[in-house]
N, C-alpha and C positions, 0 to 999 in steps of 0.2 A: 830284359823285358821293358817294353815301352808303355806299360799300363798308365803311367802318370802323364803321358803326353796327350795333348788334345789338338786336333786339327783346327786351324783358325783361318777364316776367310780373309782374303786380301782384296781391298778395293782401292784402285788407283784413280784419282779424279782426273789425271792428265792422260788417261788412256780410254779408248772406247769402252762404254759400259757393256756388261754382259747382256746379250739380247735373248737369252733363254734361261732355262733352269740350271745354271752353272755359275761358278765363281770365276773371276778373272784369274785368280790363283788361290792355292791353299798352302799355308805353311804347316809343316809338321816337323817338330824337332828342329834340326838345323838345315832343313831342306825346304825349298819352295817349288811347287809344281804349277807351272803356268799353263793355262788353257791356250789353245791355238789363237793366234791373232792374224787377222787379215789386214790389208792396207787401208783401213778406215781412218779418215781424218777425225780425231777425237772431238773437234769443235763442231763439225757438221754431220758426223756419222755417215758421210758419203765416202765411197771408194775413191782414192786418189787416182787421177788420170795420168796416162803416160806409159802404160805397159808394166811388165813384170819387174823391171829395175826400179821404177818409182814405187811400186807396191812393196817390193822387198825392203827398201829403205824405210818406208812407213811402218811396215810390220815390225822391224827390229826396233825402231823408235818406240812403238807401242809396248813391245816386250820390255824394253828398258824402263819405261815408266812403271809398269807392273812390278818389275824386280825392285826398283827403288822403293816403292811403297811397301814392299815386303822386307826391306832392310838388306837387300842384295844388290847386285849389279851385273852387267854383262861379263865382267872378268871372272865371275864366280859361276858361270854357266857350266854345267857338267855334261849335259846332253841336249841336243836339239832334234826335233823331227820336222822335216820340211815336206810339205805337200805341194806339188806343182802340177798344173794342168797340161803342161807341154814340156816334156823332158828335153826337147831340142833347145830350150832356153836355159838349160842347166848351167852352162858356162857363164852366162850373164848373171844368173843368180849367185853363182860361186864368187864372182868378182865383188859383188855387193856384200855378200856374207863376209868375205875376207877383210873388208874395210872395218867391220865392227868386231869380228872375232879373229884377233891376230896375236893374242898373248898365249904363250905356252903354259900349261898344256892346252891345246885346242880342245873344244868340246867334242865328245863322241857325237856321231850324227847318223841319222837315217834320212834318206830322201826317197820319196815315192811319187810316182805319177798317178794322178787321180782324174776322174772324168769330169768332176764338177766341184766347185767350192761355193760357200755362201756368198750371196750378192754378186755372183759372177766374177769373184776374185780369181786371179791367176796363181796366187801363192798364199799359203798359210804356214805359220811356224809355231810350234809349241816348244817348251823347254823345261828342264829341271835344273835348279841351281842350289848352291849352298848359301847359307846366310852368314 
């Protein structure tokens, strides 16, 4: 039983703030559940320019900051979910993803094409990691 565990909000000052009624992440036991990140520059709250590759890099950097604030890091990611607006850009996203997630075991992953994302983003990624 996990009756003695409590969920705790994670707030990373070096990642974009949550813009709705949700947390950047929630810690529960030895897990952290990160909300989806888009390619927002945390200093300007504007989407980075340059297409899906630039956005993907910023998304993963944002996730990394949230994970660090939770006491975790990219090497402890167990699963990611990628939302992309154009599956024909999958190979481009894959190459960026592989730059950051390259240690075994690689995270489990789901990738889905969606019709639209917040602020006109081309990609959003959420994850679950251990602490």
